[in-house]
Structure formats: structure tokens, C-alpha cells
Steps between C-alpha positions, in 0.01 A plus 500: 500500500612181338391174656772285655568157361450228752802273542415137563692381803636149501554300816857394561557126462543441872146628555333281241238268635535124490247479218751653262778259595299175502461449122875528449570258785253245367648532151846436640375201698338356186819544299706343777265201520512452122879516496530250784263263321701536178827430683354189663379372162842562344673314782256212467550486123878509534488219757282294264748563218793383715309187598422420135863553397619278784259226392621529138864474605433201724312319219783569255760347732315165521 
């Protein structure tokens, strides 16, 4: 008789342990933190730019 091939069974996603989900969650948290930091820097830089332009305009009017 011919030997049967063994089929590797995969666990459905709802049965995966937490260990499998944690790396993805931490990656997402890192990306979120980086994006928030970048947004804060952009807002800070834009505020600085507006302040500089305001100072220039006030000096020109004198």
C-alpha cells in the first residue's frame, strides 16, 4: 500500500495564541508613536514659521 501524505493543519486565526499577535501590535504602536511625533514636529515647525513671518511683517511696517 502507498503511504498517506500527512497534511499540516493550521490553527484558525481566532485560536492563535497571544504570542503571535504581540509583534504586530508592538509594530503598530511604534509606527503610531513615530507618526504622532512627526505630526507634533510639523506643527511646531509651522508655528515657528508663522511667528517668523509675523515678525518680518511687523519689522517691515515700522
